[in-house]
C-alpha positions in Angstrom: 16.2 -23.3 -54.7 14.1 -26.3 -54.3 10.6 -27.2 -53.2 11.5 -26.6 -49.6 12.2 -23.0 -50.4 9.3 -22.2 -52.7 6.8 -24.8 -51.5 5.1 -22.7 -48.8 4.4 -19.9 -51.3 2.7 -22.0 -54.0 -0.6 -22.3 -52.2 -0.7 -18.6 -51.5 0.1 -17.8 -55.2 -2.7 -20.2 -56.3 -5.2 -18.7 -53.9 -4.4 -15.1 -55.0 -4.7 -16.2 -58.7 -8.1 -17.9 -58.0 -9.4 -14.9 -56.2 -8.3 -12.5 -59.0 -9.9 -14.7 -61.6 -13.1 -14.9 -59.6 -13.2 -11.1 -59.3 -12.5 -10.7 -63.0 -15.3 -13.1 -64.0 -17.9 -11.4 -61.7 -16.9 -7.8 -62.5 -20.0 -6.0 -63.9 -18.2 -4.6 -67.0 -17.5 -8.2 -68.3 -21.2 -9.2 -68.1 -22.1 -8.4 -71.7 -19.0 -10.2 -73.0 -19.8 -13.4 -71.1 -23.5 -13.2 -71.9 -22.7 -12.9 -75.6 -20.4 -15.9 -75.4 -23.0 -17.9 -73.5 -25.6 -17.4 -76.3 -23.3 -18.3 -79.2 -24.5 -21.9 -79.4 -28.1 -20.6 -79.9 -27.3 -18.0 -82.6 -28.4 -18.6 -86.2 -25.9 -20.1 -88.6 -25.7 -17.0 -90.7 -24.8 -14.8 -87.8 -22.1 -17.2 -86.7 -20.6 -17.2 -90.2 -20.5 -13.4 -90.2 -18.8 -13.4 -86.8 -16.3 -16.1 -87.9 -15.3 -14.0 -90.9 -14.7 -11.0 -88.6 -16.9 -8.9 -91.0 -14.8 -9.8 -94.0 -16.8 -9.8 -97.3 -15.7 -12.0 -100.2 -15.7 -10.5 -103.7 
């Protein structure tokens, strides 16, 4: 149970992980979520504060 045993499998695991992440990022159902995250720096301050509070209203 050393590097000699598991070493050849590490690049394969990393490649599969990279491909899975790539597919997840480019999947059409995630587009709106990533577009919303991309526009967060350009939102108004008031909208950001509302999102940061998770809709909680103080009394």
